[in-house]
C-alpha positions in Angstrom: -0.2 0.2 0.1 1.0 3.6 -0.7 2.5 5.3 2.1 0.9 8.2 3.6 1.4 11.0 5.8 -1.6 12.9 7.1 -1.9 16.0 9.2 -2.2 13.8 12.1 0.5 11.5 11.7 1.6 8.2 12.3 0.6 8.6 16.1 -3.2 9.0 15.1 -3.3 5.5 13.7 -1.8 3.8 16.8 -3.9 5.4 19.0 -6.9 3.5 17.0 -5.3 0.4 18.2 -6.6 -1.3 21.6 -4.1 -2.5 24.4 -4.0 -5.9 23.2 -3.5 -4.8 19.5 -1.0 -2.4 20.3 1.4 -5.3 22.0 0.7 -7.6 18.8 1.8 -4.7 17.0 5.0 -4.6 18.9 5.0 -8.2 18.6 4.7 -8.4 14.9 7.1 -5.6 14.5 9.9 -7.6 16.2 9.4 -10.4 13.4 9.2 -8.1 10.8 12.6 -6.5 11.3 14.1 -10.1 11.5 12.0 -11.3 8.2 12.5 -8.3 6.0 15.9 -7.3 7.5 15.3 -4.0 8.8 17.1 -1.8 10.3 17.2 -3.2 14.0 15.3 -1.0 16.7 16.4 -1.7 20.4 14.0 -4.0 21.6 14.1 -2.5 25.1 12.8 0.9 23.8 10.4 -0.8 21.7 8.9 -2.5 24.6 8.4 0.3 26.7 7.4 3.1 24.0 4.0 4.8 24.0 2.1 5.2 20.8 3.6 8.2 20.3 7.1 7.0 21.3 6.4 4.2 18.8 5.3 7.1 16.1 8.5 8.6 16.6 10.9 5.6 16.4 9.7 4.2 13.5 9.8 7.6 11.4 13.7 7.8 13.0 14.6 4.6 12.2 12.9 4.0 8.4 11.9 7.4 7.7 8.3 8.3 6.7 7.7 6.0 3.4 9.1 2.9 4.9 7.4 3.8 8.3 4.3 3.8 7.0 4.7 0.6 4.5 5.8 -1.3 7.9 2.8 -0.3 9.8 0.2 -1.3 7.1 1.7 -4.6 6.9 1.4 -5.0 10.4 -2.2 -3.4 10.2 -2.9 -6.4 7.7 -1.6 -9.3 10.2 -3.2 -7.9 13.4 -6.6 -8.0 11.1 -7.2 -3.9 11.3 -7.2 -3.8 7.6 -10.0 -1.1 8.1 -7.3 1.5 9.1 -5.4 0.8 6.1 -8.2 1.1 4.0 -9.0 4.1 5.3 -5.6 5.6 5.0 -5.9 4.7 1.3 -9.5 6.5 1.3 -7.7 9.5 2.3 -5.0 9.3 0.2 -7.7 8.6 -3.0 -9.8 11.4 -1.5 -6.5 14.4 -1.3 -6.0 13.6 -5.1 -9.2 13.8 -6.4 -10.0 16.6 -4.5 -7.0 18.2 -5.9 -7.9 17.1 -9.7 -11.3 18.4 -9.5 -9.8 21.6 -8.0 -7.4 21.9 -10.9 -10.0 20.9 -13.7 -12.4 23.7 -12.7 -9.6 26.3 -12.6 -8.4 25.2 -15.7 -11.9 25.4 -17.4 -12.6 28.2 -15.7 -9.4 30.3 -17.0 -8.7 28.5 -19.9 -11.0 31.7 -22.2 -8.8 34.4 -20.2 -5.2 32.8 -20.1 -6.0 31.8 -23.8 -8.0 34.3 -25.0 -6.1 35.6 -28.6 -7.8 35.8 -31.7 -6.4 32.4 -33.1 -8.2 30.6 -30.1 -10.8 28.7 -32.7 -7.4 26.7 -33.8 -6.1 25.5 -30.2 -9.3 24.1 -28.8 -8.8 22.8 -25.2 -10.1 19.0 -25.7 -7.4 16.7 -26.0 -7.1 14.2 -28.7 -5.7 10.5 -28.5 -2.4 11.2 -29.8 -1.8 13.9 -27.4 -2.3 11.5 -24.3 0.1 9.3 -26.0 2.9 11.7 -26.4 2.2 13.3 -22.8 2.7 9.8 -21.6 5.7 9.2 -23.6 7.3 12.3 -21.9 8.2 10.3 -18.6 8.4 6.9 -20.1 12.1 5.5 -19.3 14.1 4.5 -22.4 16.3 2.7 -20.4 16.1 0.1 -17.1 17.6 3.0 -15.1 14.5 4.2 -12.8 15.9 7.9 -12.2 14.0 10.7 -12.1 12.9 12.6 -15.2 13.9 15.5 -16.3 12.1 16.8 -19.5 12.8 20.0 -21.2 10.3 21.4 -23.7 11.9 24.3 -25.7 10.1 26.3 -28.0 10.1 30.0 -29.5 8.1 32.6 -27.4 4.1 32.1 -28.2 4.4 28.6 -30.1 1.9 26.9 -27.8 4.2 25.8 -24.5 2.1 26.7 -21.8 -1.2 26.0 -24.1 0.4 22.4 -24.0 0.9 22.3 -20.2 -2.7 23.6 -19.8 -4.0 20.2 -22.0 -1.5 18.1 -20.2 -2.8 19.1 -16.5 -6.6 18.8 -18.1 -5.9 15.3 -18.9 -4.5 14.8 -15.8 -7.1 16.5 -13.4 -9.4 14.1 -15.8 -8.1 10.8 -14.7 -6.3 10.6 -18.4 -2.9 10.3 -17.7 -0.4 9.7 -15.5 -2.5 7.9 -13.0 -0.4 5.2 -11.6 2.9 7.8 -12.1 1.9 11.0 -10.2 -0.6 11.5 -7.3 0.1 16.0 -7.6 1.1 18.0 -10.2 2.1 21.7 -9.3 2.4 24.5 -12.2 5.2 27.5 -11.3 5.3 30.1 -14.0 8.2 32.0 -13.1 6.2 35.3 -14.6 4.3 35.1 -12.1 6.1 33.3 -9.2 8.9 35.7 -9.1 6.9 38.5 -8.0 6.9 36.9 -5.0 10.3 37.2 -4.1 10.8 35.0 -1.6 8.5 32.1 -0.6 9.4 28.1 0.5 8.5 25.6 -1.8 5.7 24.3 0.6 4.1 27.8 -0.1 4.4 27.7 -3.6 2.5 24.2 -3.3 -0.3 25.4 -1.1 -0.8 28.4 -3.3 -2.5 25.8 -5.7 -4.4 24.2 -3.0 -8.2 24.2 -3.6 -8.4 25.7 0.5 -6.4 27.6 2.6 -4.6 24.4 4.6 -2.7 22.0 2.1 -1.7 18.4 3.9 1.6 19.6 2.7 3.1 16.5 4.7 0.9 13.7 2.9 1.7 15.7 -0.5 5.2 15.6 0.0 5.3 11.8 1.4 5.7 9.9 -1.7 7.7 12.9 -3.2 8.3 10.2 -6.8 4.5 10.6 -7.3 4.9 14.5 -7.4 5.6 16.5 -10.8 6.7 20.3 -10.8 6.0 22.2 -14.1 8.4 25.0 -14.4 6.8 27.1 -17.3 8.9 30.3 -19.2 12.1 29.5 -17.5 13.6 32.7 -19.4 11.8 34.6 -17.0 13.4 33.3 -13.8 16.8 35.8 -14.0 18.9 32.5 -13.0 21.8 30.9 -14.5 22.3 28.0 -12.3 26.0 28.9 -11.0 24.9 29.8 -7.6 27.2 28.2 -5.3 25.9 24.9 -3.6 26.1 26.8 0.2 23.5 29.3 -1.4 20.7 26.7 -2.4 17.6 25.5 -0.5 17.7 22.0 0.5 14.4 22.3 2.9 10.9 22.7 1.3 9.6 24.7 4.2 12.6 27.3 4.1 11.9 30.4 2.4 14.5 31.7 -0.1 14.3 34.3 -2.6 12.4 32.4 -5.4 15.0 32.5 -8.0 17.2 30.7 -5.6 14.5 28.2 -4.5 13.8 27.3 -7.9 16.7 26.7 -9.0 17.5 24.6 -5.9 14.3 22.4 -7.1 16.0 22.3 -10.4 19.0 21.5 -9.5 17.7 18.7 -7.2 18.6 20.1 -4.0 14.8 19.8 -3.0 12.7 16.6 -3.6 15.1 15.3 -5.7 13.0 12.2 -6.3 10.5 14.2 -7.8 9.9 14.5 -11.8 10.0 17.8 -13.3 8.8 19.4 -16.7 10.4 22.7 -17.7 9.6 24.9 -20.5 11.7 27.7 -21.9 13.0 28.9 -25.4 15.7 27.4 -27.2 18.0 30.6 -26.6 17.4 29.8 -22.9 18.0 26.3 -23.2 21.6 26.7 -25.4 22.7 28.6 -22.4 21.3 26.4 -19.6 21.3 23.4 -20.7 24.5 21.8 -19.8 23.6 22.6 -16.2 20.7 20.6 -16.0 20.7 17.3 -15.6 17.8 16.1 -18.0 16.7 13.0 -19.4 14.3 14.4 -22.2 14.6 17.1 -24.4 11.8 18.0 -26.8 11.0 20.8 -29.2 7.8 22.2 -29.9 7.3 23.4 -33.7 3.6 24.7 -33.6 2.2 25.1 -36.4 3.1 22.5 -39.5 2.6 23.4 -42.9 -0.8 22.0 -43.7 -2.1 24.1 -40.5 -0.4 27.0 -41.7 -2.3 26.8 -45.0 -5.0 26.2 -43.6 -5.3 29.9 -41.4 -4.8 31.1 -45.1 -7.6 29.3 -46.4 -9.9 30.1 -44.0 -8.8 33.9 -43.6 -8.8 34.6 -47.6 -12.3 34.7 -49.2 -10.8 34.0 -52.5 -9.1 30.3 -52.4 -6.5 31.6 -55.3 -5.7 34.9 -53.6 -5.1 32.2 -50.3 -2.6 30.2 -52.4 -1.2 33.1 -53.8 -0.4 34.4 -50.5 0.8 31.3 -49.0 3.3 31.2 -52.0 4.8 34.0 -50.8 5.1 33.1 -47.3 6.7 29.6 -48.1 9.2 31.4 -50.7 10.3 33.0 -47.7 12.1 30.8 -44.9 12.2 33.5 -42.3 8.7 34.7 -42.7 7.7 30.9 -42.9 9.5 30.0 -40.0 7.6 32.9 -38.1 4.4 31.2 -38.9 4.9 28.7 -37.0 3.7 30.7 -34.2 -0.3 30.6 -34.0 -0.8 34.1 -33.3 2.2 35.2 -35.9 0.7 33.3 -38.6 -2.4 34.6 -38.3 -0.9 38.1 -38.1 1.5 37.4 -41.3 -2.1 36.0 -43.3 -3.9 39.3 -42.0 -1.5 41.4 -43.1 -1.1 40.1 -46.7 -4.9 40.1 -47.1 -5.0 43.9 -46.1 -2.3 44.6 -48.5 -4.5 42.4 -51.3 -7.8 44.0 -50.7 -6.4 47.8 -50.8 -5.0 46.9 -54.3 -1.3 46.6 -53.4 1.2 44.6 -54.4 1.5 41.9 -51.3 5.0 40.6 -52.4 7.1 43.4 -50.8 5.7 42.5 -47.2 7.6 39.4 -47.5 11.1 40.7 -48.3 12.4 40.2 -44.5 10.8 39.8 -41.3 11.0 43.1 -40.3 8.8 44.2 -43.6 6.5 42.1 -42.2 6.0 43.7 -39.1 6.5 47.1 -40.2 3.3 46.8 -42.3 1.4 44.9 -40.0 1.6 47.4 -36.8 1.3 50.6 -38.5 -1.7 49.0 -40.4 -3.2 48.2 -37.5 -2.9 51.8 -36.1 -4.3 53.8 -39.2 -8.2 54.0 -39.0 -9.8 51.7 -41.5 -11.8 54.3 -42.8 -8.6 56.5 -43.2 -5.8 57.0 -46.2 -3.5 57.6 -43.7 -2.8 58.2 -40.0 -4.2 60.8 -38.0 -2.0 62.7 -34.5 -3.7 60.4 -32.2 -2.2 56.8 -34.2 1.1 58.5 -34.2 1.1 59.7 -30.5 0.1 55.7 -29.7 2.9 54.6 -31.8 5.2 56.8 -30.2 3.6 55.7 -26.5 3.9 51.9 -27.7 7.6 52.4 -28.9 8.4 54.3 -25.5 6.1 51.6 -23.2 8.1 48.7 -25.3 11.8 50.1 -24.9 11.4 50.3 -21.0 10.1 46.9 -20.7 12.7 45.5 -22.8 15.5 47.2 -20.5 13.3 46.4 -17.2 12.8 42.8 -18.3 9.0 43.1 -18.4 6.4 41.9 -20.5 3.7 42.7 -19.1 2.3 46.7 -17.9 -0.3 47.9 -15.4 -2.2 51.0 -16.4 0.3 53.3 -14.9 3.0 51.8 -16.5 0.9 52.8 -19.8 0.4 56.4 -18.5 4.1 56.8 -17.8 4.4 56.4 -21.4 1.6 58.5 -22.8 -1.0 56.1 -23.3 -4.1 56.8 -21.1 -6.9 54.6 -20.1 -9.4 55.5 -23.0 -6.6 54.1 -25.4 -6.9 50.6 -24.0 -10.1 49.9 -25.5 -8.8 50.3 -28.8 -5.4 48.4 -28.3 -7.3 45.3 -26.9 -9.6 45.6 -30.0 -7.2 45.8 -32.8 -5.4 42.8 -30.6 -2.1 45.1 -30.3 -2.5 44.2 -26.8 -3.6 41.2 -24.9 -4.7 41.0 -21.4 -2.4 39.8 -19.5 -2.9 35.9 -18.5 -1.2 36.0 -15.2 -1.9 39.1 -13.7 -5.2 41.0 -13.4 -5.7 44.9 -15.1 -2.4 44.0 -16.9 -1.7 44.0 -20.3 0.8 42.7 -22.7 1.7 43.1 -26.3 0.3 40.8 -28.8 3.9 38.8 -28.9 7.2 39.8 -27.4 8.4 40.2 -30.6 6.0 42.7 -31.6 7.3 44.4 -28.4 10.9 44.2 -29.6 10.0 45.6 -32.7 7.9 48.8 -30.8 11.3 49.2 -28.9 13.3 49.1 -32.3 11.0 51.9 -34.0 11.9 54.0 -30.4 15.4 54.0 -31.4 14.5 55.1 -34.7 12.1 58.6 -34.0 13.7 58.7 -30.3 17.1 59.2 -28.7 16.9 57.3 -25.2 17.9 60.5 -23.6 14.1 61.5 -24.1 12.8 58.4 -22.5 11.1 59.0 -19.1 12.6 56.1 -17.5 16.5 56.2 -16.5 16.8 52.5 -17.7 16.3 52.9 -21.1 20.1 52.7 -22.4 21.6 54.0 -25.7 21.3 52.2 -29.1 25.1 51.1 -29.0 24.5 49.0 -25.6 21.4 47.7 -26.8 23.3 46.5 -30.1 26.0 45.0 -27.8 23.5 43.3 -25.1 22.2 41.6 -28.2 25.0 40.7 -29.9 26.3 39.0 -26.8 23.2 37.5 -25.9 23.5 39.0 -22.5 19.4 38.7 -22.3 18.7 35.4 -23.8 14.9 35.7 -24.4 15.6 39.0 -26.9 14.5 37.5 -30.0 14.5 39.9 -33.1 15.6 43.5 -31.3 18.9 43.9 -32.5 17.6 42.7 -36.1 14.8 44.8 -36.6 16.8 48.0 -35.7 18.9 46.7 -38.8 16.0 45.9 -40.7 14.2 49.3 -40.2 17.1 51.2 -41.9 16.4 49.5 -45.1 15.0 52.2 -47.4 11.6 50.6 -47.8 10.9 50.7 -44.4 12.7 54.2 -43.8 10.0 55.4 -46.0 7.0 53.4 -44.6 7.8 55.2 -41.0 8.6 58.5 -42.6 4.7 58.2 -44.3 3.9 57.7 -41.2 5.3 60.0 -38.9 5.4 62.5 -41.5 9.2 63.9 -41.1 12.6 62.4 -42.6 14.1 60.1 -40.0 17.6 60.8 -38.7 20.5 58.6 -40.5 22.3 58.9 -37.2 21.5 55.3 -36.2 23.4 53.7 -39.1 26.3 55.6 -38.4 26.2 54.5 -35.0 25.8 50.9 -35.5 28.7 51.0 -38.3 31.3 52.7 -35.7 30.2 50.3 -33.1 30.7 47.3 -35.6 34.1 48.6 -35.9 35.6 48.6 -33.0 34.8 44.8 -33.0 37.6 44.5 -35.2 40.2 46.0 -33.3 39.1 44.5 -29.7 39.8 40.8 -29.5 37.7 40.2 -26.5 34.8 41.9 -28.5 35.3 39.2 -31.1 34.9 36.5 -28.7 32.0 37.5 -26.9 29.9 38.6 -30.2 27.6 35.6 -31.6 28.5 35.9 -35.2 25.0 34.3 -36.2 23.3 37.2 -34.5 25.2 39.3 -36.3 24.6 37.4 -39.3 20.5 37.7 -38.9 21.1 41.7 -38.3 23.0 42.1 -41.6 20.7 39.7 -43.5 17.5 41.9 -42.0 19.1 45.3 -43.6 19.5 43.8 -46.9 22.4 46.8 -47.9 24.9 44.6 -49.7 27.5 47.3 -49.7 27.1 47.9 -45.9 27.2 44.2 -45.4 30.6 43.7 -47.3 31.9 46.4 -45.0 31.0 44.9 -41.8 32.0 41.6 -42.7 35.3 42.9 -43.6 36.0 43.6 -40.0 35.8 40.5 -38.8 39.2 38.4 -38.3 37.0 35.5 -36.8 33.9 33.8 -36.7 32.3 30.9 -34.9 28.8 30.1 -35.3 26.1 27.3 -35.3 23.7 26.5 -38.2 20.4 24.7 -37.1 18.3 24.8 -39.9 18.6 26.1 -43.4 17.3 29.4 -42.4 20.5 29.7 -40.5 22.5 28.2 -43.3 21.2 31.0 -45.8 22.1 34.0 -43.7 25.5 32.5 -42.8 26.0 32.2 -46.5 24.6 35.6 -47.2 27.2 37.2 -45.1 30.3 34.6 -45.6 30.3 35.1 -49.4 31.5 38.6 -48.7 34.4 37.7 -46.7 38.1 38.0 -47.1 39.8 39.1 -44.2 39.0 36.0 -42.0 41.8 34.3 -39.4 40.0 32.0 -38.0 36.5 30.0 -38.9 34.6 27.9 -36.9 31.4 26.5 -37.2 28.9 23.7 -37.0 26.1 22.4 -39.1 24.8 19.6 -37.1 22.6 18.1 -39.3 21.3 20.5 -41.8 23.3 19.1 -44.6 22.9 15.2 -43.8 19.0 15.1 -44.2 17.6 13.6 -47.0 15.4 16.3 -48.8 13.6 16.5 -51.7 16.1 17.4 -54.5 15.3 21.0 -55.4 15.4 21.9 -51.5 18.7 20.3 -51.3 19.9 22.4 -54.4 19.1 25.5 -52.2 21.2 23.9 -49.3 24.1 22.9 -51.4 24.4 26.7 -52.8 24.2 28.0 -49.5 27.2 25.6 -48.2 29.0 26.4 -51.4 28.9 30.3 -50.0 30.0 29.3 -46.8 33.0 27.4 -47.9 34.0 30.1 -50.5 35.4 32.1 -47.3 38.2 29.7 -47.3 39.1 31.0 -50.5 38.3 34.5 -50.6 40.2 34.8 -47.2 43.4 33.8 -48.3 44.4 34.4 -44.2 42.2 31.7 -42.9 44.8 30.4 -40.8 42.8 28.3 -38.4 39.5 26.4 -39.5 37.4 24.1 -37.0 34.6 22.3 -38.4 32.8 20.7 -35.2 29.6 18.6 -34.3 28.6 18.5 -38.2 27.1 15.5 -40.1 28.2 15.7 -44.0 26.7 14.3 -46.8 28.6 12.7 -49.8 27.8 15.9 -51.9 28.4 18.8 -48.8 31.5 17.2 -48.1 32.7 17.3 -51.8 31.8 21.0 -51.7 34.2 21.1 -48.5 37.0 18.7 -50.1 36.8 20.8 -53.2 37.7 24.4 -51.3 40.1 22.9 -48.6 42.4 21.6 -51.6 42.4 25.1 -53.5 45.8 26.7 -53.8 44.0 29.7 -51.8 43.2 27.7 -48.9 45.9 27.5 -46.7 45.0 26.9 -42.7 48.0 25.9 -40.7 45.7 24.6 -37.8 42.6 22.3 -38.9 40.1 20.7 -35.9 37.7 18.2 -36.8 35.4 17.7 -33.9 32.8 15.1 -33.4 32.3 14.9 -37.3 30.5 12.3 -39.1 31.8 12.1 -42.9 28.8 9.7 -44.4 30.9 9.0 -47.6 34.9 7.4 -48.3 37.2 9.3 -46.2 40.1 8.7 -48.4 39.5 12.2 -50.1 40.0 13.5 -46.6 42.8 12.1 -45.4 44.2 12.6 -49.3 43.6 16.1 -48.9 45.5 16.3 -45.9 48.7 15.3 -47.2 48.5 17.8 -50.1 48.0 20.8 -47.9 51.9 22.1 -47.7 50.8 24.0 -44.9 49.3 22.1 -42.4 51.2 21.9 -38.9 48.1 21.0 -36.0 45.3 18.3 -36.9 42.5 17.6 -34.2 40.8 15.1 -34.9 39.1 14.5 -31.2 35.7 13.4 -30.8 35.3 12.0 -34.6 34.9 8.5 -34.8 37.3 6.7 -37.0 37.0 3.1 -38.2 40.6 0.5 -38.0 40.3 1.3 -41.4 40.3 4.7 -41.5 43.2 5.1 -38.9 45.3 2.6 -41.2 44.5 5.4 -44.1 45.5 8.1 -41.6 48.8 6.5 -40.6 49.8 6.0 -44.4 48.9 9.6 -45.3 51.0 10.8 -42.1 53.9 8.7 -43.1 54.2 10.7 -46.3 57.3 12.8 -47.0 55.2 15.7 -48.6 52.7 15.6 -45.1 54.3 17.9 -42.6 51.8 18.0 -39.6 53.4 18.1 -36.5 51.2 17.7 -33.6 48.0 15.3 -33.9 45.3 15.0 -31.6 
């Protein structure tokens, strides 16, 4: 029988025994100690113990769970099954009470928490496939039975919180995890961090249906607890706190970030299971600090779901197909449409352009152009040909609010916050109506932007129309600080902010903003950004800190080839990870102009290995050709590192042809954790032909016995001048 620890404790049940039964209990305890090899309790202490004393002895020697297991087994032997059954009913009663409360809460809050324009596509009903996926999250793939820690990653707005709600609803209905979890507790980092300090017991009690939660019963079986920690990116915690700062006691009050860090690092209730959600950028930074058993990616809308949004929004089928084709041809915009809210925004934007008789193609030029068109159209009254003074002031207020939120790490705003930035109470209904604002799902009478990326876009516009010194908040920093904060990934939840600033400098976006505000924008921002990037070229520390992929995306959004050529030729070292076609395309866009590199390090992961349809593979290889071209156009490349990459035969052939080019003369070559899905002989031959190569590092790259024989043969040739091999 499951162990149980009610508010009355073990003593309460022993008090139910009469004198004769209590003596029998002690005798059977003596037998069980021998029969089951239990830790020896001194018989003299047992013999003279009162009911309270014996309860304390059992807990002292066996701890709570085993003490209850022993007690219930002896209850069976002395014919007091009624006590065991009463405990079982009480256990079931607490769990059922909590499940009923959770179901009611989820059902009641569904419309408020998930009140957005696309809720018709996100019904609360849970399918059989989802039940199966939920169960598999916590199914061991090995014989090892250690507690589960599951990481669920996905970009903001893709539906992580909705998925958690559906999982909890399925559990409260008794459809999943019934023999696995007695209780599920949900902690949203955006919400719980407002508490400043708390104990784990207090956080759990907040979720209980009545004022007093039976905490002792709840934690009596920690292996049957699931803690869900949502939106980890809002925790402001990097899991590097010293051991002494962490909390080991579930009743100890600590700052909430320390408390949750202690839970996630398994200092409190280490036997429990964890389900953690965050953006991919957060997990990229923190995943090596969290010991997890499973990592799952949430991809949001698949292609058919995205196509359905367009089909349902456009009354004309042909126009729907044409609009979707424009999106499908732009990798960044198509990826954006994985997020349900943003998919609806993109489709709405294109429909408005078509309805007004305008060419929709320029909307999909870059990600920034989608946002510029969408936001400006929202703020222009439907019956008007252009913006009025009210619209202009409102956008200025939104941009001011967004910038303050970015720097203070806030995404939910009170009416007081809005007022300080020039948005009055009477503006709120209109902002909610046009869906640029939503009511906060975590805080009453607070408001959020439609999506965090919309807030980032508005914050970027602020820097185009205002100086940071004009902002009422001193927290708002200058554009140079913003750029380096973005490029160094100091705030990992800033996804597009820096890119939007570059994107807004494109001629088309400048014209849209100037037409909206009625004046010409200053070109000083472009010069400031140029000077910032120029400083990178003379500062080796900055070069190490700047994330090359983020810089590539900024330059790609700007779409100014002359500017790109100038900036990439500041760079002497580049290090990037390409995780998908979009990353590869953006890296290629920049690197094909590069001629000054001395050090190049990249990871392609499985991008070039996947079996794709012919046309898609052709696009991948064209981009890959441009990336590799930097090895030839930059004649000073001294170090090349290829790591964590799977290269198919065609991709390897492209790399091979560039490495053997006379202009490619690296002295250091590192090939780490790389799979060549082809004959390695060509690669080893190339090593012998390169008359500059002095250092070769093949660590973590798997070589067969025949590969090693080939390598030895090559290394022994006279023309091979490699001096050091790892």
